[in-house]
C-alpha positions as CSV (number, residue, x, y, z in Angstrom):
1,M,-65.2,151.6,31.1
2,A,-68.8,150.5,31.2
3,T,-71.6,153.0,30.7
4,K,-73.6,153.1,34.0
5,I,-77.3,153.3,33.6
6,Y,-79.5,153.8,36.7
7,I,-83.2,153.0,36.6
8,V,-84.7,155.0,39.5
9,Y,-88.4,154.4,40.3
10,Y,-91.3,154.6,42.8
11,S,-94.0,152.0,42.6
12,T,-97.1,151.7,44.8
13,Y,-98.7,148.5,43.4
14,G,-95.8,147.0,41.5
15,H,-96.6,148.1,38.0
16,V,-93.7,150.6,37.7
17,A,-91.3,148.0,39.3
18,T,-92.3,145.5,36.6
19,L,-91.6,148.1,33.8
20,A,-88.2,148.8,35.4
21,E,-87.3,145.1,35.2
22,E,-88.2,145.0,31.5
23,I,-86.3,148.3,30.8
24,K,-83.2,146.7,32.5
25,K,-83.6,143.7,30.3
26,G,-83.4,145.9,27.2
27,A,-80.5,148.0,28.5
28,D,-78.6,144.9,29.5
29,S,-78.6,143.8,25.8
30,I,-76.2,146.6,24.9
31,A,-72.6,145.7,25.3
32,D,-70.4,147.5,27.9
33,V,-73.5,148.8,29.8
34,E,-73.9,148.3,33.5
35,V,-77.5,148.7,34.7
36,T,-78.8,149.1,38.3
37,I,-82.4,149.4,39.5
38,W,-83.1,151.6,42.5
39,R,-86.1,152.6,44.5
40,V,-86.6,156.1,45.9
41,P,-87.4,156.5,49.6
42,E,-91.0,155.9,50.7
43,T,-92.7,158.9,52.4
44,L,-95.8,157.1,53.7
45,S,-96.0,155.0,56.9
46,E,-96.5,151.3,56.8
47,E,-99.9,151.8,58.4
48,V,-101.0,154.1,55.5
49,L,-99.5,151.7,52.9
50,G,-101.4,148.8,54.5
51,K,-104.7,150.7,54.2
52,M,-103.9,151.3,50.5
53,Y,-103.2,147.6,50.0
54,A,-99.8,148.6,48.5
55,A,-97.6,145.9,47.1
56,P,-94.6,144.8,49.1
57,K,-91.4,146.7,48.3
58,R,-88.8,145.1,46.1
59,E,-86.0,144.5,48.5
60,D,-83.8,143.4,45.6
61,H,-84.0,147.0,44.5
62,P,-82.0,149.1,47.0
63,V,-83.1,152.6,48.1
64,I,-81.1,155.3,46.4
65,T,-79.9,158.6,47.9
66,A,-79.8,161.8,45.8
67,S,-76.0,162.0,45.8
68,Q,-75.7,158.6,44.1
69,L,-77.4,160.0,40.9
70,A,-74.1,161.7,40.1
71,E,-72.4,158.3,39.6
72,A,-74.6,157.4,36.6
73,D,-74.0,158.1,33.0
74,G,-77.7,158.0,32.2
75,I,-80.9,157.8,34.3
76,L,-84.4,156.5,33.6
77,F,-87.0,157.7,36.1
78,G,-90.2,155.7,36.6
79,F,-93.3,156.7,38.6
80,P,-97.1,156.3,38.9
81,T,-99.4,159.2,38.0
82,R,-101.1,161.3,40.6
83,F,-103.6,163.8,39.2
84,G,-101.7,164.0,35.9
85,M,-98.2,164.4,37.5
86,M,-95.6,162.2,39.1
87,A,-96.3,160.7,42.5
88,A,-95.3,162.7,45.6
89,Q,-92.6,160.2,46.5
90,M,-90.7,160.9,43.3
91,K,-91.3,164.6,43.6
92,A,-89.9,164.5,47.1
93,F,-86.8,162.7,45.8
94,F,-86.3,165.3,43.1
95,D,-86.8,168.0,45.8
96,S,-83.8,166.5,47.6
97,T,-81.4,167.0,44.7
98,G,-80.8,170.7,45.3
99,G,-77.1,170.1,46.0
100,L,-76.7,168.3,42.7
101,W,-78.5,171.2,41.0
102,Q,-76.2,173.7,42.6
103,S,-73.1,171.9,41.5
104,G,-74.4,171.0,38.1
105,A,-73.6,167.3,38.8
106,L,-76.4,166.1,36.5
107,A,-76.0,168.6,33.7
108,G,-75.5,166.9,30.3
109,K,-76.5,163.4,31.5
110,P,-79.2,161.7,29.4
111,A,-82.5,161.0,31.1
112,G,-85.8,159.4,30.3
113,V,-89.1,158.6,32.0
114,F,-91.7,155.8,32.2
115,F,-94.9,155.7,34.1
116,A,-98.2,154.0,35.1
117,T,-101.6,155.5,35.3
118,G,-104.9,154.2,36.6
119,T,-107.1,155.0,33.6
120,Q,-106.7,155.8,29.9
121,G,-107.5,159.5,30.5
122,G,-105.4,159.5,33.6
123,G,-102.5,161.6,32.3
124,Q,-99.8,159.5,30.8
125,E,-98.6,162.3,28.6
126,T,-99.1,165.1,31.1
127,T,-97.1,163.0,33.6
128,A,-94.2,162.8,31.2
129,L,-94.4,166.5,30.2
130,T,-94.5,167.8,33.8
131,A,-91.6,165.5,34.7
132,V,-89.4,167.1,32.0
133,T,-89.3,170.3,34.1
134,Q,-87.3,168.4,36.7
135,L,-84.8,167.3,34.1
136,T,-84.6,170.7,32.5
137,H,-83.6,172.5,35.7
138,H,-80.8,170.0,36.1
139,G,-79.7,170.5,32.5
140,M,-80.2,166.9,31.7
141,L,-80.8,165.7,28.2
142,F,-84.3,164.3,27.8
143,V,-84.3,161.2,25.6
144,P,-87.8,160.3,24.5
145,V,-88.4,156.9,22.9
146,G,-90.2,158.6,20.0
147,Y,-91.6,156.1,17.5
148,T,-88.4,154.0,17.4
149,H,-90.3,150.9,18.5
150,G,-91.9,150.7,15.0
151,A,-95.2,149.5,13.7
152,G,-96.5,148.3,17.1
153,M,-96.8,151.9,18.3
154,F,-99.4,152.6,15.6
155,T,-101.7,149.7,16.2
156,M,-105.2,150.4,17.6
157,D,-106.4,146.9,18.3
158,E,-105.8,146.9,22.0
159,V,-105.6,149.2,25.0
160,K,-102.0,149.9,25.8
161,G,-100.0,152.4,27.8
162,G,-96.8,154.1,26.7
163,S,-96.2,156.8,24.2
164,P,-93.3,158.6,22.4
165,Y,-92.4,160.0,25.8
166,G,-91.7,156.6,27.3
167,A,-92.9,153.2,28.3
168,G,-96.1,153.1,30.3
169,T,-98.9,150.9,31.6
170,F,-102.5,151.2,32.8
171,A,-103.0,149.8,36.3
172,A,-106.8,150.3,36.5
173,A,-108.4,152.3,39.2
174,D,-108.0,149.5,41.7
175,G,-104.5,148.4,40.6
176,S,-105.7,145.1,39.3
177,R,-104.6,145.4,35.7
178,Q,-101.0,144.1,35.0
179,P,-98.7,145.3,32.2
180,T,-99.5,143.6,28.9
181,A,-97.1,142.0,26.4
182,A,-97.2,145.1,24.2
183,E,-96.4,147.4,27.2
184,L,-93.6,145.2,28.3
185,A,-92.1,145.1,24.8
186,L,-92.0,148.9,24.7
187,A,-90.3,149.0,28.1
188,E,-87.7,146.6,26.9
189,H,-87.2,148.6,23.8
190,Q,-86.9,151.8,25.7
191,G,-84.1,150.3,27.8
192,K,-82.2,149.2,24.8
193,Y,-82.7,152.4,22.9
194,F,-81.8,154.6,25.9
195,A,-78.7,152.6,26.8
196,G,-77.5,152.9,23.2
197,I,-77.9,156.7,23.3
198,A,-76.2,157.0,26.7
199,K,-73.3,154.9,25.5
200,K,-72.8,157.1,22.4
201,L,-72.9,160.2,24.6
202,K,-70.3,158.9,27.0
203,A,-68.0,157.9,24.1
C-alpha cells in the first residue's frame, strides 16, 4: 500500500503554494508514495483579502478538514511568517485538531515544516521552532531537513531562504520577490527526503 503524504499549507501571496508544488515534485520521485496538496481554511473575508492584494487561491488544491489529517502517513505543513510565528490561519487550523489530539490520531506520524517570510530577519527559524510545539503536543515526529541537501546549503553568494528546519523563501515586504532556483531546489529535496523517511517509518 502506498505511503500517503499530505502537504498542508496556507499562502497569502502564493509563495508557500509554490514551495508546496516543488515539495510535491520531490516526494513524487519516491516509489510507492501518494502525495496530495491541501489548503487550510481561510479566516479572512474576501473584502479584507482584496485590500491586502492577496493572490487568488489555488482551486486545484482542495481545502482540508482537521479529521482528514488522520488519513496521512506523513504531513508537511507550510505557512507564511507573522511576527516570527506561523500565520493565524494555520494556527486556527491547528486549534481545530483537538479531537485528533484527544484520540492520539496523529501520534507517531512524521511531520515537517516549510515557510515564507518577508525579510531576512523576519523569523524563518523562529517560525519553524514555534511550529514544533504544535507537532509535539500531537506526539508527531519532527523531521527536519538538516544539511542533507549538501554543499548548496553552505554557500553564501546569494540571499536564500530555507534552513535545516525546512524549505523557505523570502517574499519581500510587499510580496514581490518570488522563490529562487536555490529555494525551489531545497523544497524539492525536502519533499524527496521526507517521503523517504515516511516510507521507512510506515514499513
